[in-house]
Each structure stands twice: as C-alpha cells, then as structure tokens.
C-alpha positions in Angstrom: -53.0 25.8 6.6 -56.0 26.1 4.3 -58.0 27.7 7.1 -55.1 30.1 7.7 -54.6 31.1 4.1 -58.1 31.2 2.8 -60.1 32.3 6.0 -57.9 34.1 8.5 -55.7 36.0 6.0 -58.6 37.3 4.0 -60.3 38.7 7.1 -57.1 40.2 8.4 -56.6 41.8 5.0 -60.2 43.3 5.0 -59.7 44.6 8.5 -56.4 46.2 7.7 -57.8 47.7 4.5 -60.8 49.3 6.2 -59.2 50.4 9.5 -56.0 51.5 7.8 -57.9 53.9 5.5 -59.8 55.3 8.4 -56.6 55.9 10.4 -54.8 57.4 7.4 -57.7 59.8 6.7 -57.9 60.9 10.3 -54.2 61.3 11.1 -52.5 61.8 7.7 -54.8 63.9 5.5 -51.9 65.9 4.1 -50.2 62.7 3.1 -53.3 61.5 1.3 -51.8 62.2 -2.1 -50.2 60.7 -5.2 -47.1 62.8 -4.7 -47.3 63.7 -8.3 -44.0 64.0 -10.2 -45.4 65.5 -13.4 -43.4 68.7 -12.8 -40.1 66.7 -13.3 -41.1 64.8 -16.5 -44.3 64.6 -18.5 -43.4 63.0 -21.9 -43.4 59.4 -20.6 -46.1 60.2 -18.1 -48.5 61.2 -20.8 -48.1 57.8 -22.4 -47.8 55.5 -19.4 -50.5 57.0 -17.1 -53.5 56.7 -19.5 -52.4 53.2 -20.5 -52.2 52.1 -16.9 -55.3 53.8 -15.6 -57.7 53.0 -18.5 -56.3 49.4 -18.6 -56.9 49.1 -14.8 -60.5 50.3 -15.3 -61.1 47.4 -17.7 -59.3 44.9 -15.3 -61.4 46.0 -12.3 -64.6 45.8 -14.4 -63.7 42.3 -15.4 -63.0 41.3 -11.8 -66.3 42.7 -10.7 -68.2 40.7 -13.3 -66.3 37.5 -12.7 -66.3 37.6 -8.9 -69.5 39.4 -7.9 -71.9 38.0 -10.6 -72.6 34.2 -9.9 -72.6 31.8 -12.7 -76.3 31.0 -12.2 -77.1 34.6 -13.0 -75.4 34.5 -16.4 -77.0 31.1 -17.1 -80.4 32.6 -16.2 -79.8 35.4 -18.7 -79.1 32.9 -21.5 -75.4 33.6 -21.6 -73.6 30.4 -22.5 -70.3 29.4 -20.9 -68.6 29.7 -24.3 -69.9 33.2 -24.9 -68.9 34.4 -21.5 -65.5 32.9 -22.0 -65.0 34.6 -25.3 -66.2 38.0 -24.0 -64.0 37.7 -20.9 -60.9 37.0 -23.0 -61.6 39.7 -25.6 -62.0 42.3 -22.9 -59.6 41.0 -20.2 -56.5 40.4 -22.2 -56.2 43.8 -24.0 -57.1 45.6 -20.7 -54.5 43.6 -18.8 -51.8 44.1 -21.4 -52.5 47.8 -21.5 -52.2 48.1 -17.7 -48.9 46.1 -17.7 -47.5 48.2 -20.5 -48.4 51.4 -18.7 -46.9 50.2 -15.5 -43.7 49.3 -17.2 -43.4 52.7 -18.8 -44.1 54.4 -15.4 -41.6 52.3 -13.6 -39.0 52.9 -16.3 -39.7 56.7 -16.1 -39.3 56.5 -12.3 -36.0 54.7 -12.6 -34.4 56.7 -15.3 -35.5 60.2 -14.4 -33.3 61.5 -11.7 -35.6 63.8 -9.7 -38.5 61.3 -10.0 -36.2 58.5 -8.8 -35.1 60.6 -5.9 -38.7 61.1 -4.9 -39.3 57.4 -4.9 -39.5 55.8 -1.4 -39.0 52.2 -0.3 -42.7 52.1 0.3 -43.3 52.9 -3.4 -40.8 50.3 -4.6 -42.5 47.5 -2.5 -45.9 48.7 -3.7 -44.9 48.6 -7.4 -43.4 45.1 -6.9 -46.6 43.6 -5.6 -48.7 45.5 -8.0 -46.7 44.1 -10.9 -46.8 40.6 -9.5 -50.6 40.7 -9.1 -51.0 41.9 -12.7 -48.6 39.5 -14.2 -50.1 36.5 -12.3 -53.6 37.6 -13.4 -52.6 37.8 -17.1 -50.9 34.4 -16.7 -54.0 32.8 -15.3 -56.1 34.3 -18.1 -53.8 33.3 -21.0 -52.3 30.0 -19.7 -55.3 28.8 -17.8 -58.3 30.0 -19.8 -56.8 30.4 -23.3 -54.1 27.7 -23.6 -55.6 25.4 -21.0 -52.3 24.6 -19.3 -52.8 22.0 -16.5 -56.3 21.2 -17.7 -59.6 23.1 -17.8 -60.6 25.1 -14.7 -63.7 27.3 -14.2 -62.8 29.9 -11.7 -66.5 30.9 -11.4 -67.2 27.6 -9.7 -64.2 27.8 -7.4 -62.4 31.1 -6.8 -65.5 33.3 -7.3 -67.6 31.2 -4.9 -64.8 31.3 -2.3 -64.5 35.1 -2.7 -68.2 35.7 -2.2 -68.3 33.4 0.8 -65.8 35.6 2.6 -68.3 38.5 2.5 -71.3 36.3 3.5 -69.3 35.2 6.6 -69.6 31.5 5.5 -66.1 30.9 4.1 -65.4 27.9 2.0 -61.6 27.5 2.1 -61.6 24.1 0.4 -62.7 25.7 -2.9 -59.6 27.9 -2.9 -57.3 25.1 -1.7 -58.4 23.1 -4.8 -57.7 25.9 -7.2 -54.6 25.8 -9.5 -51.4 27.3 -8.1 -51.5 30.3 -10.3 -54.9 31.4 -8.9 -53.7 30.8 -5.4 -50.6 33.0 -5.9 -52.7 35.7 -7.6 -55.1 35.7 -4.6 -52.3 35.8 -2.0 -50.3 38.6 -3.7 -53.5 40.6 -4.1 -54.3 40.2 -0.4 -50.8 41.5 0.5 -51.3 44.4 -1.9 -54.7 45.3 -0.3 -53.2 45.1 3.2 -50.5 47.6 2.1 -53.0 49.8 0.2 -53.9 52.3 3.0 -50.3 53.0 3.7 -49.2 53.8 0.1 -50.0 56.3 -2.6 -52.8 54.0 -3.8 -55.2 55.8 -1.5 -55.7 58.4 -4.2 -58.1 55.9 -5.8 -60.7 57.1 -3.4 -60.0 60.8 -4.1 -61.1 60.9 -7.7 -62.3 64.5 -8.7 -65.9 63.3 -9.3 -67.2 66.6 -8.2 -65.7 68.3 -11.3 -68.4 66.7 -13.4 -71.2 68.6 -11.6 -69.5 71.8 -10.4 -70.8 75.1 -12.0 -68.9 76.7 -14.8 -66.2 79.3 -13.9 -67.0 82.7 -15.6 -64.0 84.8 -16.7 -64.3 88.5 -17.7 -62.2 89.8 -20.4 -59.7 92.6 -20.0 -59.5 93.4 -23.7 -58.8 97.1 -24.2 -60.6 97.3 -27.5 -63.9 99.4 -27.6 -66.8 97.5 -26.3 -64.8 94.5 -25.1 -64.5 94.3 -21.4 -63.9 98.0 -20.6 -67.1 99.6 -21.6 -68.3 101.0 -24.9 -65.9 104.0 -25.0 -62.3 103.7 -26.4 -59.6 104.5 -23.8 -58.2 108.1 -24.1 -54.6 108.5 -25.2 -52.1 110.4 -23.0 -51.7 110.9 -19.3 -54.6 111.2 -16.9 -55.0 114.5 -15.1 -53.7 114.6 -11.6 -55.8 115.5 -8.7 -54.1 119.0 -8.4 -54.8 119.7 -12.1 -58.5 118.9 -11.6 -58.7 121.4 -8.8 
C-alpha cells in the first residue's frame, strides 16, 4: 500500500497533469477559460478574489521554499531551524487564512447569487470541494503540527520534502511519507487528487496569466475634442450648415 500511495499515485498524478493539459490545449482551446461571472455580481468578487489569489501566491511561495529548497541549503546559509520555523509560520499562516477567507467568500457568492449558481457545474463543485480540503488540511498541519505540536514534533523538511523531491529524481522514498503524520498524508493525497483534476477544470487559467501586458507597448488615443487646437486642427469649427455640392457649383 505504501508503494501504491506514495510511488504509483504520484506518478499517475504527474502524467495526468501533463498529458491532460496538452490534450485540453489541443482539443478544447475555447474552453480554456475561467468562465468569468463578474457580469452577474462584482461586489463580493472584488473582496473575495484578491484575498484568494494573493493568499494563494503566498501559499505557493511557501510550498516552493519548503519542498524545493533542502534543509542542508538553509543550514549552509546560516539559517537556524528556529528562524526558519518562525518565518514559515509568520508568512504561511496569514497567507493561508487569507486564501481560505477568499475561497469562502467566493463559494458563498456562487451559492447565493442566482445567475452565478446557475453557471456552476458539477465539475466546479467537486473542484471547490477538493481545493477547500487541501487548504484546510494545509493550515491544520501548520497550526496543529508546527505551532501547537499536536502529536509530537515533526520536521516535514526531513520527511515530506525529501519524499517529494525523490519523486522528481526518479528515486522515490515511500517510507518517508508512510512515516509522516496522518494530517500530512491526507494533505498530500487530496493535493494529488486536485492536481489530477486540474487539466479538466477552470484551474487551467493559472497558465494563462496576462504576463504580456507588462511589456506590450502603450495604446495611443487621439482626442476628438471640438475646441480650437484640440484634436481637430488649429481652426475653430464654422457654425451653420455646410454648403452642398450643388451650391459649390
């Protein structure tokens, strides 16, 4: 079971994630969208969307630092375990809470706004369910495991992080994940389910961020102001009717 959960399932997830995105881009380009519902309601959207997206940016940054950068690297830089722990909690907890609060607002908006709810598919509901589970389990692991030390002290950088990197080096170490606390195991399993679903949901818009807007040239607009010297030449427009072609002749 350890081999199935922590070796086979991760590779199936990665294959589905990569191949699914390629398939979606080739055969469903018009469906590669967030299906925005801003037209129906924007008051709650203006609050929930920034909270969720900026919170998720912090969450993703924290995961990249915690999973990609090995402990020996931070030790070599002179960063003590206590300092790393404090910084991770100070940045991770506010980012996670902001993301969860934003998601709650967005789900509430989707459920209580008639046109938005009508545009919500079963696919969306399942995606929101697993997204919420992943986020709640992640915050639980951070607060209960790292802050309150429920179940004893556990350093995920010596267990979960090493297992995660071993998947990408094709030398998986399932025993490390099998020995992790249940909260971390559930967080990893629900995350893998979410990533397997990713190519077939609206989450594909993550890879369509309008980065090109940052470097595109400015758009120049010409004024149509009728005042003298403003957009219509230096002469003021003449009053009255223009002469017809017959009059000119």
